[in-house]
N, C-alpha and C positions, 0 to 999 in steps of 0.2 A: 422437470423438477430438479434434476441434477445440474442443469445449466444455471438455474436460478440460485442454487446453493453455491455454485462456483462463483457467480457474480457477487453474491453476498460475502463470501470469503475474501474476494479481491477488495471489495469496498471497505470491509472492516479492517483489513490489513492496511490499506491506504489511510483510513481515518486514524489508526493507531500511529502510523508514521508521521502524519501531519501533526497530531497532538504532541508527539515527542518533540518535534521541531518547535512548536509553540511553547512547550515547557522550557526547553533550553534557551529560547529567545527571551523568555520572561526572567530568566536567571542572569542574563548577560548584564554586566556592569552593576549588579546589585550585590552588596555584601549580604550573604545569607548562610545560615547553617544548613547542614544536611536535613535537620528536622524541619526547617522552613521549606526546603525543596520538596520534602516528602508530602507536604501539605498542598502542593500545587494541584489544582483541579485538572490542569492539562496532563499532568503525569498520571493521575488516576483514570482519566478518560483514555489515555494511551494504553494503560494496562487492561482496562475493561474491553476496549476494542480489539486489542491483540489477542487477549484470552478468548473472547467470543469468536474471533476469526479462526483461532486454532480449533475450537470445538466444531465450527461449521466445516472447516477443512477436513476433519475426521469423517464427517458425514459425506463429503464429496468423495473421499477416497474409498468409501464403501460402495459408491455407485458408479464411479468412472475409473477407467484404467489410469494408472499413475502416469503413463507415457502420454496421455492426452491431457489429463488434469493439470499436471505440474507446469508444462510449458504455457498453459493458459494464464498462469499467475504472472507471466511476464507482462501482462496488461498493466500490472502495478507500475512498471517502469514508465509506461506511457502516461498513466494518470498522475503519477508523482512528478513527472517532467512538466506536465501542464500546470499542476498546482505550484511547482517551484517558479515557473515563469509568471503566472498570472496572480498568484496570491502573495508569494514572497518576493516578487520582482527580481528574481535571479536571472542573469543572462544565460541564454542557451545558444550555443554556436551551431553552425550548419552541420557539422559532423554529428553532433548529438541528435539533431532533428532527423538526419539520415538514419541513424540507429533506431530512432523511434519508428520511422517508416518501415524499416526492415522487420522490427518486432511485430508491427501491425500486420505486415504481409505474412509472416510466419504463423500468427494466430489465425488469420483467415484461411491459410492452407490447412492447418490442423483442424479447424472447425469444419471444413468440407469433408474430412475423412470420416467423421462420426455422424 
Protein backbone atom coordinates (compact mmCIF):
# COMPACT_ATOMS: atom_id res chain seq x y z
CA UNK A 1 0.00 0.00 0.00
CA UNK A 2 2.84 2.40 0.84
CA UNK A 3 4.45 1.86 -2.54
CA UNK A 4 1.14 2.45 -4.32
CA UNK A 5 0.77 5.73 -2.43
CA UNK A 6 4.32 6.68 -3.37
CA UNK A 7 3.64 5.94 -7.04
CA UNK A 8 0.42 7.98 -6.83
CA UNK A 9 2.28 10.94 -5.30
CA UNK A 10 4.87 10.75 -8.11
CA UNK A 11 2.23 10.60 -10.83
CA UNK A 12 0.18 13.45 -9.37
CA UNK A 13 3.28 15.62 -9.07
CA UNK A 14 4.25 14.87 -12.68
CA UNK A 15 0.72 15.60 -13.86
CA UNK A 16 0.85 18.93 -12.04
CA UNK A 17 4.16 19.83 -13.65
CA UNK A 18 2.96 18.88 -17.12
CA UNK A 19 -0.25 20.86 -16.62
CA UNK A 20 1.87 23.87 -15.60
CA UNK A 21 3.83 23.54 -18.83
CA UNK A 22 0.63 23.34 -20.90
CA UNK A 23 -0.72 26.39 -19.05
CA UNK A 24 2.28 28.57 -19.81
CA UNK A 25 2.46 27.26 -23.39
CA UNK A 26 -1.17 28.32 -23.90
CA UNK A 27 -0.28 31.85 -22.71
CA UNK A 28 2.71 32.19 -25.05
CA UNK A 29 2.24 34.84 -27.71
CA UNK A 30 -1.27 35.71 -26.56
CA UNK A 31 -2.11 39.04 -24.99
CA UNK A 32 -4.07 38.20 -21.86
CA UNK A 33 -4.64 39.64 -18.44
CA UNK A 34 -3.89 37.85 -15.21
CA UNK A 35 -7.64 37.27 -14.84
CA UNK A 36 -7.63 35.45 -18.20
CA UNK A 37 -4.63 33.39 -17.12
CA UNK A 38 -6.35 32.45 -13.87
CA UNK A 39 -9.22 30.98 -15.90
CA UNK A 40 -6.91 28.50 -17.61
CA UNK A 41 -8.12 24.92 -17.10
CA UNK A 42 -4.48 23.78 -17.27
CA UNK A 43 -3.60 26.03 -14.36
CA UNK A 44 -6.46 24.63 -12.28
CA UNK A 45 -5.53 21.07 -13.19
CA UNK A 46 -1.96 21.83 -12.08
CA UNK A 47 -3.17 23.20 -8.75
CA UNK A 48 -5.50 20.24 -8.20
CA UNK A 49 -2.85 17.65 -9.10
CA UNK A 50 -0.10 19.28 -7.04
CA UNK A 51 -2.43 19.78 -4.06
CA UNK A 52 -3.60 16.17 -4.24
CA UNK A 53 0.00 15.03 -4.62
CA UNK A 54 0.89 16.90 -1.45
CA UNK A 55 -1.89 15.19 0.50
CA UNK A 56 -0.87 11.76 -0.79
CA UNK A 57 2.77 12.59 0.03
CA UNK A 58 1.75 13.22 3.65
CA UNK A 59 0.25 9.72 3.74
CA UNK A 60 3.47 8.31 2.28
CA UNK A 61 5.54 10.00 4.98
CA UNK A 62 3.35 8.39 7.65
CA UNK A 63 4.16 4.96 6.27
CA UNK A 64 7.72 5.08 4.92
CA UNK A 65 11.00 6.42 6.22
CA UNK A 66 11.77 9.78 4.63
CA UNK A 67 15.24 8.48 3.70
CA UNK A 68 13.57 5.90 1.45
CA UNK A 69 10.49 7.81 0.31
CA UNK A 70 12.08 11.10 -0.70
CA UNK A 71 14.75 9.69 -3.04
CA UNK A 72 12.01 7.68 -4.75
CA UNK A 73 10.48 10.98 -5.86
CA UNK A 74 13.49 11.31 -8.13
CA UNK A 75 11.50 9.09 -10.49
CA UNK A 76 9.75 12.36 -11.34
CA UNK A 77 12.94 13.44 -13.13
CA UNK A 78 12.75 10.31 -15.27
CA UNK A 79 9.05 10.71 -16.07
CA UNK A 80 9.31 14.43 -16.81
CA UNK A 81 12.33 13.82 -19.07
CA UNK A 82 10.33 11.26 -21.05
CA UNK A 83 7.36 13.62 -21.28
CA UNK A 84 9.61 16.51 -22.31
CA UNK A 85 11.07 14.38 -25.09
CA UNK A 86 7.96 12.66 -26.43
CA UNK A 87 5.14 15.12 -25.66
CA UNK A 88 6.85 18.50 -25.90
CA UNK A 89 9.47 17.34 -28.47
CA UNK A 90 12.30 18.88 -26.45
CA UNK A 91 15.83 17.72 -27.28
CA UNK A 92 17.53 15.62 -24.62
CA UNK A 93 21.29 15.18 -24.88
CA UNK A 94 23.38 12.12 -23.97
CA UNK A 95 24.52 13.58 -20.66
CA UNK A 96 20.91 14.07 -19.61
CA UNK A 97 20.05 10.47 -20.57
CA UNK A 98 23.06 9.30 -18.54
CA UNK A 99 21.69 11.23 -15.56
CA UNK A 100 18.31 9.56 -16.05
CA UNK A 101 19.99 6.14 -16.09
CA UNK A 102 21.87 6.95 -12.87
CA UNK A 103 18.62 8.05 -11.19
CA UNK A 104 16.95 4.80 -12.21
CA UNK A 105 19.92 2.85 -10.85
CA UNK A 106 19.71 4.71 -7.55
CA UNK A 107 15.98 4.05 -7.25
CA UNK A 108 16.55 0.35 -7.96
CA UNK A 109 19.24 0.19 -5.26
CA UNK A 110 17.00 1.95 -2.73
CA UNK A 111 14.07 -0.27 -3.63
CA UNK A 112 16.12 -3.35 -2.78
CA UNK A 113 16.82 -2.09 0.75
CA UNK A 114 13.21 -2.07 1.84
